[in-house]
N, C-alpha and C positions, 0 to 999 in steps of 0.2 A: 358539173363535176369535170375537172380538168383530166386531161390524158394521163397525167402523171399518177393520179389516185386511181383512175380505172385500172392503170397497169400494175397496181398493188404496192407502190412505193411506201416505205415505211416512214413514219414521223420518227426522228431520232430521239433517243431518250437523254436524260439529264446527263451532263458531263460526269457527275459524281458516279452514277451507275455504269457509264461506259468505262470508267478507270478502275473499277472494282474487279477483284479476283472473285469468281463465284464460289461459294462454299458448298462443298460436295461431301457431306458426312457418309461414311462407308456403312450404310445400314442394311443393304441388301443381303439376303442369304444368311440370316443370323438365327433362324429358327432351328431348335433342337441342338444347338451347339452351347457349349460353356461360354457365356458372354462376359468376359472380363475386359472389354473394350470400351464401355461408356459409362462406367461408374454407377450402373444401375443397381438396385436390389436384386440379388442373385437367387433369392428363395421365393420371391413374389410378395404380395401385399398381405396385410392382416386377413386371417380367415373370416373376420366380421365383414370385411369389405367384400370378400369373395361371395359370402353368403347374400349379402345385399344386391350385388350384381345379378346374382343367379335368380333372385326373386324378381327382378326386373321392374320396369315402370309400367303403369296401367296405361291402357289405350287412350285415356283421357289426358295423361300428363305429357306424352311425347309430342302431340301436335301443338302444345303451348310453349311460348317463349319462356326461358328459364327466369325463376325468381330467386334473388339473392338475399333477401332479408333474413331467413333462418341461418343460412351460411355465414353471413357477415356478423351476426349476433354471436353465434357459437365460436367461430374462429377468433374474434376479437377478444372474447372471454378467455379462451385457451392461451393466446399469446400474451395476455396481459395488457392489452391497449384498448382504446375506445373504438367504436364503430367509425368514428370519424378520423381514425388514424390508420385505417386499413383499406387497401384497394385489392380487391379479388381479381387475379390475373390468369391469362391463359398460359400457365408456366412461367418460370422466370424470364424467358425470351420476351414476352409480351411486357413485362416489368421493366426491362431494360429499354425496349422501344418506346414505352410512354415516357420514361425519363428523358430520353433523348429528344423525342417529338416535343416535349413540353419545355425544356430548358436549353436545348442547344440548336443554335441557328447556323446558317450557312456562314462559313469561314471563322467561327468561333472555336476556341481551343478546348480540346479534350484530352485529358491526361490518363493514360493507361500504363499497365505493366506489360512486359514482353519477356516470356510467353505468358499468355493467359487465356481466358475463355474467349473464343472467337467472335462471339455475338456482340462484345463491347465495340470492337473495331467495325464489325459489319454494320451495325445501326448507326454509328457515328459517321461512317463513310456515306451511307445512304442519305444521311442529312446534309452532306457537303461540309462537314466540319474539318477543321484542321486537327489531325491526330498526332499526339506527341506519346512516344512509348519510352519508358525506362527500362533497362535491362536488370534482371536479378544479378547477384554475384556471380560470376562465371564458374567459379570453383565450388561453392556451397549452395548457390541458389537462394541465398539469404535475402530478405527483403531490404532494399536500400533506403532506410527511413531518411537519413539525413540528406541524401540526394533528392529524395521526393520533396522534402520540405524547402530545399534550395530551388527546385524546379517550378513549384507553385508560385503563380505570379498573379498580379491583378487582372491579367488577361485570361487566366485560366477560368473557364466557365463550368466545366464538369470533370470530376474524378470518379473512376470506377474501378473499384478493387474487389476481388474475389478473396473471401477469408473462410477457410484455407484457400490458397490459390491452386487452380486447375491450369496446367497438369503438373506443377512443380510439387504441390503438396504441403508447402510451408505456410504457416499461418502469421497473422499480425496480432500483437498484443492490444489489449484494450488501450492501455496507455498510449501506444502508437497511434492508434485511431484518433485519440482525443487530441494529440499533437498535430494530426493532419487537419482535424476540424478547426483547431485554433489558427492554423496557418491559412486555410483555404476559406476565409471568411466571405470571399466575393464569388465562390463556386459552389454548386451542388456536389455533395459527395455521396455516391452510392456503394454501400457495402453489401456484396452479394454473399450470402451465408447459406448456400446451397448444401454444404457439408457440416453445418454448425453441429448437428446430433454427434458427430464423430470427433469434434474438436472442443465443444463446450464453451467456445468464446464467442460472445455476441455483443453487438453495439445497440441492440434493440432499446434497452432502457434510456440510452442517451438521446432518443429522438425528442424527449421532453425538454431537453436543455439545449439542443442544437437545431434551429429552424432549417438549416442547409443539409441536414443529414437525412438520407433514405435507406432503408435496410429491406432486402428481399430474402424470401425464403421459398422453398419449393417442396411440393409433394412427389417430385419425380425420383428422389433418391432414397432415403431411408423408408419412406412410406410405400414405396414400390408402385407409384401411380404414374409412371412416365407416359403410359399411353393415354391417359386422360388429360394431360396438360393442366395442371392447377398449381397456382402459386399465390403468394401474398406479397404486397408491397407495403411498407409501414413508413410513416412520416407525419409531421404535424398536420392538423386539419386544413389549415390555409392551402398547403401544398396538395393535400388530397383533392380539394375541390378543384384545382387546376388539372390535376392528372385525370380525373374522371370526365373533365370536360373533353379532353382528347383521346377518350377511350370508346371504342364501340360499346353499345349498351348491353350486347349480348355476346361477349367474347368468350366467356366460360360456359360451356355447355352443362345442361342440368344434371346429367349423370355425374360428371366430374365435380360440381359443387357439392352434390350429395354425398358423394364417395369421400370427399375430404372431411365432411362432418363425422362419417363413421370412422374414418381413420384415426382421428385424434382422440377417440374414445378408447382405442386399445393401446395404452401406452406401454403395457407389459410386453406387447409384441415388439415395439421399438426398443425397449430396454434389452430385451433378449437378443435381438438382432445386432444392435451396436456392441453388445458385450461380445458376441461371437465373432463380429468383424474384427475388433481390437485384438482379440485373442489370435486370430487368423493372420492378422498383420504381423504380429510378434513372431508367429511360426514361420511366416514367409521370409522375415528378416533373418532369422537364424538359417533357413535353408539357403538363402542368397550369399550369406556369410560362408557358408560350407563350400559353395561353388566358386567363392572369391569374385563375386559379382558386385561392383559398387552400386549403391542406390542412395537416394536422397530421403532424408528424414521427412515423414508426412504427418500431417494432423487429420488427413481425410481417410475415405475407404479405397485408397489406391496408393500405389508406389510408382516411382519413376526410376527404372533401372537402366544402367548404362551397359551396352553390349558392343560399343565401338563399331567396327565394320561388319559385326555379325547381326546386326539389328534385322535387316530384311530377312535373312536365313531364319532367325528366331520367330518372326511373326509369321512367315510363310509355313515353317516347320510345326509350329503349335496349331496353325489352322487346319493343317492335314491330320493332326490328331484330334480335331473337334474342339479347339480352345482358340477363342478370338482375343487378341491383346491389340493395343493401339499404338502404331509407329509413330513417335513424335521427333524422329530424327531430323525433319525438315525445320524444326525450331531448335532442337538441341541435338547435335550430332551424336548419333549412336543411341539415342534415348528410346525406350519403349515403356509406355505406361500400362500398369497393370491393375485392373479393379481388384479388390480384396472381397472374396466371397467368405464361405464358411471353411472352417479348418479341413473339412473333407475335400472341398473344392480345391483349396490351396495346396493340399498334399498331391492331388492329381496334377495340378499345374507344375509343380516342382518336380514330380517324377517324369512328366513328359517333357520338361525343360532340360532335365539332365540327358535324356535320350536324344533331343534335338542337337544339344551342344557336343555330344559324343560323335 
């Protein structure tokens, strides 16, 4: 061994990693606070899931590697696809990573919206891809469909879109998705439907007609299982075969896979929670109107609100009152994203916001 290695010199990482900015989600110190910062379910998961988790796994189950046959069968039936059209993933993040790892090579072109979910850019940069970003309309944050269609070229390898988009909240119509698919015939197109239950717009049935379409769903939002990291990726069977080749065989833990099976059985819980959130979103919009605070229309369980040069004051002032919200002013000047919880929770938010602004 040379002196260099004896002295602990480091092997340099790939250039793509060196150039990246680290992703630092502010997840510390959130216990016992009103969490309106990460678009999580604010009341918890279904009581059926809680009961299942409290019963626990037997001593014989935990030492074994997870088996996914039952989860794949039940989830595929629930989502209306075949088992060969579904990949069980460790949250949506792994779904994005699998898509990038499978279809995007060094220096190949990836097309994203800006601002959008940070993990799209994150995994594309890790892969060493060329990332191109389109901006939303600066005044309305409307999706620039015609510009997107003009930007897609034969060199475009992957398009990743959130529907509804996070953090802006706006959605893409199914007609617009079809137009993108018809244009991007030489690229894979991922539609991330993390907030589908709140918008009701889905591209999932289109996977049978478009072999270059992938659709992802998560159990982290409406189902309240963010801590268990479970998601699904849907596409045609030929794509699934490739995606599974590049996936760790045990990336989803046994508890998460089993909890997802229980969660889909309680659709009454999902319906009640979505209904409550949509009512709370309307209540919040009315409250913001009374405060003369501009916000952007949203199809998700969150609102992006404009506070101008008061954004930092609002974020810090609300935290002092036990309420967490997400400052997005680094992407849209003066913008703060607020997760929509229950009507009671949003009434507390509005009361505290008035006090902070006063």
